[in-house]
C-alpha positions in Angstrom: -25.2 219.1 82.4 -28.6 219.4 80.7 -30.6 216.9 82.7 -34.0 215.8 81.5 -36.9 217.3 83.4 -37.6 215.9 86.9 -41.3 215.8 86.0 -40.7 213.4 83.1 -40.5 209.6 83.8 -37.7 208.4 81.5 -36.8 205.0 82.9 -38.2 201.9 84.5 -35.4 200.1 86.5 -36.6 196.9 88.0 -35.3 194.0 90.1 -36.2 190.5 88.7 -36.7 187.8 91.3 -39.8 188.6 93.4 -40.4 191.7 91.3 -40.7 191.6 87.5 -40.6 187.8 87.3 -44.0 186.3 88.1 -44.2 185.2 91.7 -47.1 182.8 90.8 -47.7 181.2 87.5 -51.1 182.8 86.9 -52.6 184.5 83.8 -52.8 187.7 85.8 -49.0 187.7 86.6 -48.1 187.0 83.0 -50.5 189.6 81.7 -48.9 192.2 84.0 -45.5 191.5 82.4 -47.0 192.0 78.9 -48.7 195.2 80.1 -45.5 196.6 81.5 -43.7 196.0 78.1 -46.5 197.9 76.4 -46.2 200.8 78.8 -42.5 201.0 78.2 -43.1 201.3 74.5 -46.1 203.6 74.7 -44.2 206.1 76.9 -40.8 205.7 75.2 -39.2 204.6 78.5 -35.7 203.2 78.9 -36.0 199.7 80.5 -33.2 198.4 82.7 -32.9 195.3 84.8 -31.1 195.6 88.1 -30.6 192.2 89.6 -28.5 189.9 91.8 -28.5 187.4 88.9 -25.5 186.9 86.6 -25.8 188.0 83.0 -26.3 184.4 81.9 -29.0 183.7 84.5 -30.7 187.0 83.6 -30.9 185.9 80.0 -32.3 182.5 81.1 -35.1 184.4 83.0 -35.8 186.6 79.9 -36.4 183.5 77.9 -38.2 181.4 80.5 -40.6 184.2 81.5 -40.8 186.0 78.1 -39.5 189.3 79.6 -39.0 192.3 77.4 -35.4 192.9 76.4 -34.0 195.9 78.3 -31.6 198.6 77.1 -29.2 197.7 79.9 -28.7 194.9 82.4 -27.1 195.8 85.7 -26.2 192.3 87.1 -24.6 190.8 90.1 -26.1 193.3 92.6 -24.9 196.2 90.5 -21.3 195.0 90.1 -21.4 194.3 86.3 -23.2 196.2 83.6 -24.2 195.3 80.0 -25.7 197.4 77.3 -27.8 196.3 74.2 -26.3 197.1 70.8 -28.2 198.0 67.7 -28.0 194.4 66.6 -29.7 193.2 69.8 -26.6 191.7 71.4 -25.3 192.8 74.8 -21.8 194.2 75.4 -20.2 194.5 78.9 -19.3 198.0 80.1 -15.6 197.5 80.6 -15.0 201.1 81.9 -17.4 200.3 84.7 -15.7 197.0 85.4 -12.3 198.6 85.7 -13.5 201.3 87.9 -14.8 198.8 90.4 -11.7 196.5 90.2 -9.6 199.5 91.2 -11.6 199.7 94.4 -10.9 196.1 95.6 -7.6 196.9 97.3 -6.1 193.5 96.4 -9.0 191.4 97.7 -10.1 188.5 95.5 -13.2 186.4 95.5 -11.2 183.4 96.8 -9.6 185.4 99.5 -12.9 186.7 100.7 -14.5 183.2 100.8 -11.6 181.8 102.8 -11.5 184.7 105.3 -15.2 184.8 106.0 -15.9 181.0 106.0 -13.2 180.7 108.7 -14.7 183.5 110.8 -18.5 183.1 110.3 -19.8 179.6 110.8 -23.2 180.0 109.1 -21.9 181.0 105.7 -21.8 178.7 102.7 -20.3 180.0 99.4 -22.8 179.9 96.5 -21.9 178.0 93.4 -19.1 179.2 91.1 -21.6 180.5 88.5 -22.9 182.9 91.2 -19.4 184.3 91.8 -17.5 187.0 90.0 -14.2 188.9 90.6 -16.4 191.7 92.0 -19.1 189.8 93.9 -18.6 187.1 96.5 -21.9 185.4 97.4 -23.0 183.3 100.3 -26.1 181.4 101.6 -26.9 181.2 105.3 -29.9 180.3 107.5 -32.1 183.4 107.8 -32.6 182.9 111.6 -28.8 183.7 111.9 -29.2 187.0 110.1 -28.3 189.2 113.1 -25.2 187.3 114.0 -24.1 187.1 110.3 -24.5 190.9 109.9 -22.6 191.7 113.1 -19.7 189.4 112.4 -19.2 190.4 108.8 -19.4 194.1 109.7 -16.8 193.4 112.4 -14.5 191.7 109.9 -14.7 194.5 107.5 -13.9 197.0 110.2 -11.0 195.0 111.8 -9.2 194.5 108.5 -10.2 197.9 107.0 -11.4 196.2 103.9 -12.6 198.4 101.0 -15.7 196.1 100.9 -19.3 196.2 101.9 -22.0 193.6 102.3 -25.7 193.4 101.3 -28.1 190.9 102.8 -31.4 189.8 101.3 -33.8 186.8 101.5 -34.3 184.2 98.8 -38.0 184.6 97.7 -38.3 180.9 97.0 -36.6 179.3 100.0 -36.8 182.1 102.6 -33.1 181.6 103.5 -30.5 184.3 103.8 -28.3 185.6 100.9 -25.3 187.8 101.3 -23.1 189.5 98.7 -19.7 191.0 99.4 -18.9 193.9 96.9 -16.5 196.7 96.6 -17.4 199.5 99.0 -20.2 201.9 97.8 -21.2 199.4 95.0 -24.8 198.4 95.0 -27.9 198.5 92.9 -28.4 202.2 93.7 -24.8 203.3 92.8 -25.0 201.2 89.5 -28.2 203.0 88.4 -26.6 206.3 89.3 -23.6 205.5 87.1 -25.8 204.4 84.3 -27.9 207.6 84.5 -25.0 210.0 84.8 -23.5 208.8 81.6 -26.8 209.5 79.8 -27.6 212.8 81.5 -30.8 211.4 83.0 -32.1 212.9 86.2 -32.3 210.3 88.9 -35.7 211.6 89.9 -37.0 210.6 86.5 -36.2 206.9 87.2 -38.8 204.6 88.6 -37.2 201.7 90.5 -39.1 198.6 91.6 -37.9 196.0 94.1 -38.8 193.6 96.8 -35.9 192.6 99.1 -32.9 193.7 101.1 -30.4 194.1 98.2 -32.9 196.7 96.8 -32.5 199.0 99.8 -29.8 201.2 98.3 -31.8 201.8 95.1 -35.0 202.4 97.0 -33.5 205.1 99.2 -31.3 206.9 96.6 -33.7 209.5 95.3 -35.3 207.6 92.5 -39.1 207.2 92.3 -39.8 203.9 94.0 -42.3 201.0 93.8 -42.4 198.5 96.6 -44.3 195.4 95.5 -46.9 193.8 97.7 -44.7 190.8 98.5 -41.7 193.0 99.6 -39.5 192.0 102.6 -40.8 193.6 105.8 -37.3 195.1 106.6 -37.1 196.8 103.2 -40.7 198.1 103.7 -39.8 199.7 107.0 -36.5 201.2 105.8 -38.0 202.6 102.6 -40.9 204.1 104.5 -38.6 205.8 107.0 -36.2 207.1 104.2 -39.1 208.4 102.1 -41.5 209.6 104.8 -43.9 212.3 103.6 -42.8 212.0 99.9 -44.9 211.1 97.0 -42.0 209.4 95.3 -42.9 206.0 96.9 -45.7 203.7 95.8 -46.6 200.9 98.1 -48.2 198.3 95.9 -50.8 195.8 96.9 -50.1 193.6 93.9 -47.4 191.0 94.1 -44.5 190.8 91.6 -45.2 192.3 88.2 -48.7 193.3 89.1 -47.2 195.6 91.7 -44.6 196.9 89.3 -47.3 197.7 86.7 -49.5 199.5 89.2 -46.6 201.5 90.6 -45.4 202.5 87.1 -48.9 203.6 86.2 -49.1 205.6 89.5 -45.9 207.5 88.7 -46.9 208.1 85.1 -50.4 209.4 86.1 -48.8 211.6 88.8 -46.6 213.1 86.1 -49.6 213.8 83.9 -51.5 215.5 86.8 -48.5 217.8 87.4 -48.1 218.8 83.7 
């Protein structure tokens, strides 16, 4: 496979909430979003969104915050994938969907909700619009995060479920969020799938994120940008995983200001190496 050079930044992959979406309604935050769009065009980068939002809620954010339209949207914590057509519309990647459905081992969203709500007292299923056949989502009090993690992990082990969980924190409320997905499905694996079908070297991708469900993408071998408002647990895990590497940029700026500064760091580092 003729992969594009490791020294060429080809792609900006970014989380939305707490990352590309302005975390404060200030001129500086909105200007950073515009600057990022200009950098993507100037350097002929592919832009992809990698988010816990559904496709519909992602489109709402694109309209509300005047975000640039990406080449692909990896939704629902990497469990659904959409690509932009020549006419500007988005089509779901049905091959990807079927590959993930084959991993579920007969588990359904309803079955997961019933089993976990009976076992883990802190969990509350999120609204139906946040649920998909491949992603079962819950809210919980963040001060119960240790107990939730332990009990969900024990349930997966006890029943040998072909499933995995990812935990993050709502940037607005501070409460816990948990998604149950097919095993080995996360933001990192979704980006890897996307890249492999385009013969793009993972090391040419810059990924930006801020919270727990970004961990798999932060530590998968992509160039990384950790925005200034990032979750402390993600900060520690990312530092440990990428210790001594120049692939990680720890931004001071929050949200899109941090993404912009991190992308510029990786682009400038590439120019210094050429």
